[in-house]
N, C-alpha and C positions, 0 to 999 in steps of 0.2 A: 774426406774428399777435398782435393786441392782446388783452389780458386780457379774457375774457368773450366774445370773438368766436367765431362758429360756424365751425368748419373747413369748407372747401369739400368736402374728402374726409376721411373718418375711418374707419380700420380698427382694430378691437380684437379680439384673439384670432382672427385669420384664418389659415387654413392652406390649402395646396394640395399634394396628394400625387399624384405622377405615377409610373407604372410603365412601363418599356419594356425589352424584351429581358432580363427577369430582374433588372433593376436598378430601384431605387426611389429617387426624390428627393422630399423633403418640405421645403417652405418654410413657416416659421412666422413670422407677423407679430404679435407681441404688441401693438404700438401704432404707428400711423402716422397723421400728419395733415399737411395742407397748407392754408393759408388764402389768401384773396385778397391779391394783391400780393406773395406770397412766391415765392422760388425755392428748391425743395428738391432737393438732390442725392442720388442713389442711387449709391454707389460700391462697387466690389469687383472681384475677379478673374473671369475667364471661368468660367462654370459655377456661380456662387454663388447665382443666383436673381434677378439684376437684371431680366432680361427677363420672368421669370414674374411678378414684382411689377408691372411695367409693364403686362403683359397683364391682370392682375386689375383694376388701376385703370382701364384702357382699356375695361373691360367686354366683353372678347373671350374671357375665360376665367373660368369659374365657380369660386368657392372650394370646397374640399372641406368646410370647416367655417368658421363665422364667428359670433362673439358679437355683433359690430356691424360693419356695412358700410354707411355712409351717404354720400350726396352731396347737398350743399346749394348749388345754383347761385346762389342769391340773386336779387335783382331781383323779389321777391315770389313766386318759385317755391318751393313747399313742399319740405322735405327728403325725399329719396327713400330708401327702405329697399331698398338693392341686394340684400341677403340675401333679402328676401321676393320680389323680382322674379325672381331666379334660381330660388328654390324653386318658384315658380309657373310657371316657364318662360314668363314674359311677355316674349317677344322683341320685340314691338312697342314696349313701353315702354323696353326697353334700347336698341333701335335709335334711338328718338327722343332719348334722352340722348346717345348717341354723335354723332348728327347735329347736334343743337342746341347742345351745351355743350362738346364736346371738339374740340381741335385737335391734330394729330399731326405731329411732325417726324421723318422717317426718317433713318437714318444716311447713306443714299445720296442724300438729297434727295427721291427718289421722284417726280420730275417726269415727266409724260407727254411723250414726245419729239415727238408729232405735234400738240401744242398750243403756242401761243405762251405766253410767260411770263404775260401778262395773263390768258389763258384758263385756264392752270393755277391761277393765284391765285384766280380767280373761281369755280372748280369747286365747292368746298365750299359756297359761298353759294348757287349754283344748286341743289345737292342739297337744301339747307336750305329753299329756296323764298324766299330773301331776295334783294333787288336787289343785284347785284354792282357792282364798280367804284366810281366816285364819288370824292368828296374824301377819304374815309377811306382808301381804298386808295392814292391818290396820296400822301397824307401819310405813311402807314406806309412806302411804297416809298422816299420821299425820306429818311426817317429811317434806314432800313436801307442806304441807299446803292445801291439798285437801280432808281431811277426811270428811268434811261436804258436799262434792260434790258427794260422791259415789253413792247415790241413784237418782241423777239428770240425765237429758238427756243432751247430748253434746251441743245442741243449746241454753241451758240456761247458759252456762259458758262464762266467759270472755276469750279473746285470751290468756292471761297469764295463766289462769286456764287450758285451753285446752292443752297448751304446757307442763304444769306440769303433767297433767294426761297422756299425751303421754310418758313422761319420766317414770312415774309410770308403765305404761303398758309395756315399754321396759325392766323394771327391775323386775317385779313381778314374772316372771317364772324362775328367777335365772340364767340368761345368764352369760357367761364368757366374752363376748365382746359386747359392746353397740356402735352402729353407729348412729350418729346424723347429719342430713343433714340440715344445716342452722336452727337450732332449735330456734333461737332468732330473726329471720328476721322480724317477725310480731309484736314485742313488743318494748317498749321504752328502753332507755339505762339502766335505773335503774332496770327494770324487767329483762333485758337481763343479767346484771351482777349478779343478784340474782340467775337466772337459772344456769349460769355457775358455781357459787359458790356451788350450790346444787349438780351439776353433779360431781364436783371435790371431795366434801366431801363424796358423795355416792360411787364414784370410790374407794376412799381410804378405807372407812369403809366396803364396800361390797367386796372389792378385785377384782373388775372387771376392764377390760381395756375399755377405752372410746376413740373413735375417733370422733372429732367434725369438720365438714366442715363449714367454714364461710368465708365471704369476709372481716370481720371486725378484723383487726390485733389488734387494741387497746383493743377490748373486751377480747381477749384471752391472752394478754400480761402478766397478773398477775396470771391467773388461769391454764394455760396450763403448763405441765411439759416439753413438747417438741413441737416445731412448725416446720411444713414443708410448703414449698412454691414451686413456679414453675418459671423456666426460659423459656420463650416462644420465639421461633425463627421461622421466616418465611423462610423456606428453599428455596422455589421457589413460583411461582404464584399459584401452586396447593397444596403445602404441608406445613403444620405447624407442628413443633416439640416442645413438652413441656417436660422439664426435672424436675422431682421432686427432691428437695434438702432440707436437714435439716438445720434449723436455730438455733437449740438449745433452751434453755429456754428463754421465754419472747421475742421471735422474734429476738434474737441477734445472728449474725453469730459467 
């Protein structure tokens, strides 16, 4: 993110406190930002709060507290005060942000088995009310190496192809922010690195912001612009606290 640029997503002093079965988990995010054209990696062991952070950014989970939580899609769209939208329970505005500006890559791909690849990819655009398909879809499909798969059904694809199709679906409707939850967990190292390289190149060329959640520090060391991790502390027998902190580029403090 260039100096003076407005982050696409900015969190300051955000926390989420969750209680279940007598146990309490609190995630604290002192500062987090991702800008257009950046790939930001969120790394850490299971249970550290990676998915909680992703759910906050995806606007599917409200923060317990927040000093600042803003989203700036760009393109002439005003900066959105996410903290205010949650406080006022403005679900219509939150849903519009999710629909119009977010793309999501699930760990399992999340393709609907009864739709062709082309129809899977076009679904977010149809929900958004934008025309699907066209030259943009074909260009992205060729770039990701899945152009020959568009008329096939998901169950005929390899795991690697499914993940690339999932990335294509997340990008096809023109989101400003793409969130990827362990997108390389089911593939080998070579394919995982290729997928990360693709995401970084697409982020740069499409001008989107990408947040990738992974447990594999080595995988993102060369491809992520910034890396965040977590310091986990057992406060007492019932409460665990996790603090998100930035490591800078290539996982170095």
